[in-house]
C-alpha positions in Angstrom: 11.8 9.9 -24.4 10.3 11.2 -21.2 12.6 10.4 -18.1 10.0 11.5 -15.5 7.3 9.1 -16.5 6.3 6.6 -13.8 7.7 2.9 -13.8 5.5 0.6 -15.7 4.4 3.4 -18.3 6.2 3.4 -21.5 8.6 6.4 -21.5 8.5 6.9 -25.2 6.4 9.8 -26.4 5.2 9.7 -30.0 5.4 12.5 -32.4 2.1 14.3 -33.1 3.2 15.2 -36.6 6.3 13.9 -38.3 6.7 17.3 -40.0 7.3 19.0 -36.6 10.8 20.5 -36.1 13.1 18.7 -33.6 15.0 20.6 -31.0 18.8 20.4 -31.7 20.4 17.9 -29.6 17.1 15.9 -28.6 17.2 12.3 -29.3 14.5 10.3 -31.0 13.9 6.7 -32.5 12.6 6.0 -35.7 11.0 2.6 -36.0 10.8 1.4 -39.6 9.2 -1.9 -40.6 9.5 -1.4 -44.4 6.8 -1.4 -47.2 3.4 -1.7 -45.8 2.0 -3.6 -48.8 3.5 -6.7 -47.3 3.3 -7.6 -43.5 5.3 -11.1 -43.9 7.6 -11.2 -41.1 7.5 -7.6 -40.0 6.3 -8.2 -36.6 7.8 -11.5 -35.6 11.5 -13.2 -35.5 13.1 -13.8 -38.0 12.3 -10.5 -39.5 12.7 -9.9 -43.2 15.4 -7.8 -44.4 14.0 -4.0 -44.6 13.8 -2.5 -48.1 16.1 0.4 -49.0 14.7 3.8 -47.8 16.2 7.2 -48.0 15.5 9.6 -45.2 15.8 13.4 -45.9 16.6 15.8 -43.1 15.6 19.4 -43.9 16.6 22.6 -42.2 19.7 24.6 -41.4 22.9 22.6 -40.7 23.6 23.1 -36.9 26.8 24.9 -36.1 28.2 26.4 -33.1 27.4 25.6 -29.4 24.3 23.8 -28.9 23.0 23.5 -25.2 20.7 20.8 -24.2 19.4 21.4 -20.6 16.3 22.6 -18.9 13.1 21.3 -20.6 14.9 18.5 -22.4 17.0 17.0 -19.7 15.6 15.7 -16.5 16.6 14.1 -13.2 13.6 12.3 -11.3 14.0 10.7 -8.0 11.5 7.7 -7.8 11.5 4.1 -6.5 12.5 1.9 -8.1 15.1 4.2 -9.6 16.3 1.9 -12.3 15.8 4.6 -15.0 16.2 7.8 -13.1 18.3 10.4 -14.8 18.2 8.6 -18.1 17.8 11.1 -21.2 17.8 10.4 -24.8 19.7 13.0 -26.6 21.2 13.2 -30.2 24.3 14.3 -32.2 23.0 17.6 -33.7 25.9 17.9 -36.2 26.7 16.4 -39.6 29.7 15.1 -38.2 30.9 12.5 -35.9 31.5 13.7 -32.2 33.7 12.4 -29.6 32.2 11.9 -26.1 35.6 12.1 -24.4 36.0 15.7 -25.6 32.4 16.6 -24.3 32.2 15.1 -21.0 33.7 17.4 -18.1 34.3 20.3 -20.1 30.6 20.8 -21.6 28.5 18.9 -18.9 26.9 19.6 -15.7 25.5 16.8 -13.3 25.8 14.0 -15.8 27.8 10.5 -15.4 30.7 9.8 -17.8 28.5 7.4 -19.6 26.6 7.1 -23.0 24.4 4.1 -24.0 23.5 3.4 -27.3 20.7 1.0 -28.3 21.4 -2.0 -30.3 18.1 -3.1 -31.8 19.5 -6.4 -33.1 20.3 -7.7 -29.8 17.8 -5.6 -27.6 20.8 -4.4 -25.7 23.1 -1.5 -25.3 26.7 -0.7 -26.1 28.7 2.5 -25.1 31.4 3.7 -22.9 31.5 4.1 -19.0 34.2 6.1 -17.5 36.3 6.0 -20.7 35.9 2.0 -21.1 33.9 0.8 -23.9 31.4 -2.1 -23.4 29.6 -4.5 -25.8 31.6 -3.0 -28.8 30.6 0.5 -28.1 32.8 3.6 -28.6 33.2 7.3 -27.4 32.4 8.2 -31.0 28.9 9.1 -31.7 27.9 9.3 -35.5 26.0 12.2 -37.1 22.2 12.2 -36.2 22.6 9.3 -33.6 20.5 9.4 -30.6 22.1 7.9 -27.5 21.2 8.0 -23.6 23.2 9.9 -21.0 22.5 9.7 -17.4 21.7 12.9 -15.0 23.0 12.4 -11.5 21.6 15.4 -9.9 19.0 18.3 -10.7 19.7 20.9 -13.4 21.7 18.6 -15.6 23.0 20.2 -19.0 25.2 19.2 -22.0 26.8 21.6 -24.5 27.6 20.3 -28.0 30.6 22.3 -29.1 32.5 22.5 -32.6 35.7 21.5 -30.7 34.0 18.1 -29.8 33.9 17.0 -33.5 36.0 14.0 -34.2 38.9 14.6 -36.4 40.8 11.2 -36.2 42.0 9.4 -39.3 40.1 6.2 -38.3 36.7 6.0 -39.8 34.2 4.7 -37.1 31.2 2.2 -38.1 28.5 4.4 -39.8 25.1 4.4 -38.4 23.0 1.7 -40.0 25.8 0.4 -41.9 26.4 -3.5 -42.5 29.0 -4.9 -40.2 32.3 -5.5 -42.2 31.4 -2.8 -44.7 31.3 0.4 -42.6 31.2 3.0 -45.6 
């Protein structure tokens, strides 16, 4: 996702090669349509249920402080300014993180807001100033991408080990079936 792209142009940037390493903390989307041998209902509503697929992450497990800033986070002023400051980042840890432990102590020039895309509804959920909306939560799953909003130049975000969720209530897992969160 590229924040400074002009209005009317898709801000999503495709990967030139799926084997390229991702910068820890950078968000990305994977759009999976299923087995390519059948295209029935892959592109129109109602969509077929995707087949089971295993995604393998390779590399060193991220640990310690991970700062996302210059070159990844942007703040552009344009007209209209609907998307100014939106940046897609991702939880770099193999653990759930708690946005309320990140914001303020590990952020610069960012709003206290996260947006998580809900592809089934084409809408968003998240939290704004500690208040959840559309079923959102302050908890961000391992590897989950989410939008943050910069409010001035030189925004930065540092993921810290102390921001990992240690609660006893298990949050809904990324890509889980509602009612069956594990």
